[in-house]
N, C-alpha and C positions, 0 to 999 in steps of 0.2 A: 699399880699399873693402870694406864687408861683403857677403858673398855668401850666397846662399839657394838650396836646391834644393827643388822640390815634386814629389812622386809622387802623381799623380792621372791618372785616364782620363776625368774630367769637364770637358768644354771650358769651361763657364761657370765652374767653380771656378779652373781656369787662369786665365782671363781676370780674374777677379775678384782673386785673391791676387797675381797678376802686376802688376797694375796699381797696388795699393796698395804692394807692395815697391817699384817703380819710383819711385812719388811719394816714398817715404822713403828714396830714393838707396840702395837694396839691389840690388845686382846679382842678378838673378833667373834661373833656370834651371829647365826642366821636363822630367820624364821620365815616360812612362806606363807603363814595365815595370819590376818590382820587381828583378829580377836584373841588367838594364843600370843601374839605379840603384846597386846595391851595388858593381858595377865601377868606376862613377864615384867613389863616395864613397870607395872603397878607395884611389884615385889622387890624389884632390883634398881639400883641406880646405875646409868651408863653416862658416859661424858660425850657420846654421840649416838644419835638415832637416824638411820639412813632409810629414806622411803622411796621406792621405785614408783614413779607415776604410773607405770602400766599397770598396777593393782588397781582393780575397779574402785575400791573403797579408800584409796590413798587420801584424798582430801579429808573425808570425815574421819579417818584414822588419825590425820594430823591434828584436827579439831580436838579429838579426844586426848591425844598426847600433850596438847598445851595445857590441858586441865590437871594433869597428873604432877602432885607435889614432888614426886621423884625424878621428873624430868625438867625441873625449872632451872637447872643449870646445864641441861644436855645441849650440845650443838645440833641443830635441827638441818639436816641435808636432804635434798630433794634430787633424784636422777631422773631427768627430764629430757623429752624430745626437743630439739631447738625450734621446730616449727609448731609445736603445740601452743594452743591458748592456755596461759597459765592461770589456774583456778585462784580466786580471790584469797583463798585461805593459804595457799602456797606463798602468794606474794606477801601476806602480812606475818605468816608464821614460820617462814623459812629464813634461815641465815646464810646458807650456802646453796647454790644450785650447781650441779655438775651435768653439763649436757652431752647428750649421746651424739654419736657412737662412742662408748667408753673404751678407749685403746688404754692400755696398760700405761702409756706414758701421760696421757690426759688425767687418769685418775691419780697417778702418782704426784703429779704436779699440783693438782687440786687437793688431794688429802694431806699433803705434806704441810700446807697452809692451815688446813683443818685441824691437824694435830696441834700446832701452836695454839689455836683458839680453844681446843678442849682443854688443854693445860692452862690457859688463861681463865676460863669460865670455872675451873675447878678453884682457882685461887681468888675469884672474882669477890668483890665486896670488902677487900682489905685495903685501906688507903687510897680508895677512888673518889674523886670530888666531881659533881656535876657542874658543868660550866657551859659557857657561850662564848667561848674564846675564839677570835679570828685568828686563823694561820694560813701559812703558805706551804704548798707541797710541791717539790719539784722532781721530776724523774730524769736523770741523766742531763741532757742538753735541752730537753723540752721547756717550754714556758711554764712558769710557775702557776699551779691552780689555787685558787681562793677556796679555803675550807672553814669549817667551824667545828671546833673540838667540844664535843658534847659531854665526855668525861674524861678525867685525866688522872693518872697515877705516876708514880716514879718510873715505872717500866714500860708505860705505853698509854695509849690515848684511843677512844672512840671518836670518829668524826663523822660529818655529814659533808659528802662531796658531790659536786655537780656532774663528775664523769668517772668512769670505771678506771682504777688505777692498774697498772701491771704489777704481776707477782714476782717477776725476776727483776733483778737488780734493787740496789739500794735506793731509798727515797731521801731528799734533803728537805728538812722541815724547819721551818721557824716561825716563832710567835712570842709576844710579849704577855706577861703575866698581868693581871689587873693591877692599875697603880704603878706599874713599873715601864719606863721607857725603853729600856735594853731589852733586845730581843734575844731569846734562847734559840741556838742554832744546834741542830743534832741530825744524825742519820738514823732511819729507821726501815722496817721492813713491813710490807702488807701481809697481815695475817688472815683478814677474812674481809669479805664485802658482799653485799646483797644487791638486789634490783631496785631497792628504794633509796640507793644514795648513802646508806650507812657502811662504815668500813672501820676496821680495827688496825691499829699500828702497833708494832713492838719497838721500842727505842733501842738502837745498837750503841752508837757513840756520842758522847755529850761531855763537854768540857767540864772539869771538875767544879769550878765555881758555878757553872750553870745548874748542874746536878744538885749542889748545895742550896742554891737560891729555890730550885724546884721544891726540894724536899722541906724546906723551911715554911715555904708557902702553903704546900699541902697540910702540914701538921697544924699551922695556924687556922686553915679552913676546916679542918676536921675537929679541932678544939672548939672554935665557934659553933659548929654544927652541934657537938655535944652538949654545949651550955645551953643552946636554944631548945634542945629536945628535953633537957632536965627543967628549964624553966616553963616550958608548956605543959610538962606532966605536973608541975607543981601546982599550975594554975588551974587544973581540971576539978 
């Protein structure tokens, strides 16, 4: 079961976030003290760490969380006031920002996508290839947005996008693999995004021939990567 830890002193925030996580079948724990939270995080692995920016030491706490090996796969979420100047640490160390006021609907909408990201991070590292592939993303009848695929797997991709994408509704994605002129077309959903233009997509529908092509390309890339690693070690 996925696990989450919220660090906040606000009872309403604890109630709202906790209720939504439980509805999403994510185990929820709460701590009101930053130092105690760090002790807990150093001993146990969590799939999500949620920090309330109203905690005075929140920025320093996030810096220390980033250094914990137990948190290297945890999704980092900040609860922030929309008018507040975001600390530099929040901008670089946060994957998801949920803006206040935290209504149940707003939190549910945001954490539903976060739950998918939590599951993705738990699986991360299997069959993913770093890339710089140009792609197009379209939402409904809007104009296509030019993006860059930063890493790619059979189940999804991390992208760099010049604008924020909507969480609701399917996205139409198309791209060509290196050395191939035929474009792969598929539908996807937005799983996460941050304020630095990075976002994560989960693939939904893809033609069988396109999926086979993608699978074959990924296997070839991973094999070549493994061979390069072995050769590099042999030369040491």
